[in-house]
N, C-alpha and C positions, 0 to 999 in steps of 0.2 A: 557620651558620644566626643572623642577625643578628634576625630577628624574632623570634627566642625567646630574647634573652640580655637579661637585667633586671637586671644588675649596673652598667650605661651602663660598663664598661668595655671593651677591646678594639675588634670593629664590633659594632653593633647600630642599629634602626632606630626613630626618634621621629617622628610627626607627619608620616609619610610620608616621611621624609629617611633615608637611611643615613647613620651617623655613624661616625665613631672616636675612641675617649681614648687615643692610644698614647702617654702615659705610661710609664715603663720597666715595670712590672706590665701594664698593658694590652695593650702589643705583644704579650708572649709570649702573650698569649689568641689573637694572628690568625693567627701565622708564627715559626717558630723563629728565633732568632737570640742566636749567641754573643756574651756579655757580656766579650769581652776587649779589650784596649785597639787589639789592633791591628787588629780590625775596626772598632772604634767611630772610628777615626781615618781611614775612607776616606768618599770624596764619592757621595751614592747617590742615582743617578737613579730617578723613578719615573714609570712611564705610566700614565695613566689613562683606559679605555675608557669606554662606556654608551651606554644609548639616549640620543638625544638630549631626546625629551618627559618622560621622566619622570626625568631625571637631566639640567634643565639647567646645572648647576654642578659644575663638578670641581675641587676643592680637595687640597693637598697642603701639606706643609712646603716652605719652601725657595721657589726664584727659578723661574717660570713662563719654560721657554724654548721650548716649542711649543704650537699648539693647532691643531685645524684638524676638519674634516666627516671624516666616513665613511661609506662606502658603508651602506643599508639602514635609513637614518634616525638612527645611531651618530654619536658624535664624541670627541675624544680631547683630552688635555693630557698635558706633559711636563713635571717639575719637577727640579728639581737640588739634594739638600741639600747644602752646602757644610758 
């Protein structure tokens, strides 16, 4: 529930935007992640999808490798974090 997050860590809302602060501790507030060297050495691919009107910009760490429109007024972006 990003609208209830008040520590500005993990996923939260501010001025109508959905934001993340995902440094080491903040990421643990969003999802499980093993802090092991073998897990941290991988490349990660992230695909974001949202309503285009309410979320016109989709950002993530890494390099954007794809983006486009989806049915129903939605759009997506794919990032690879090397």
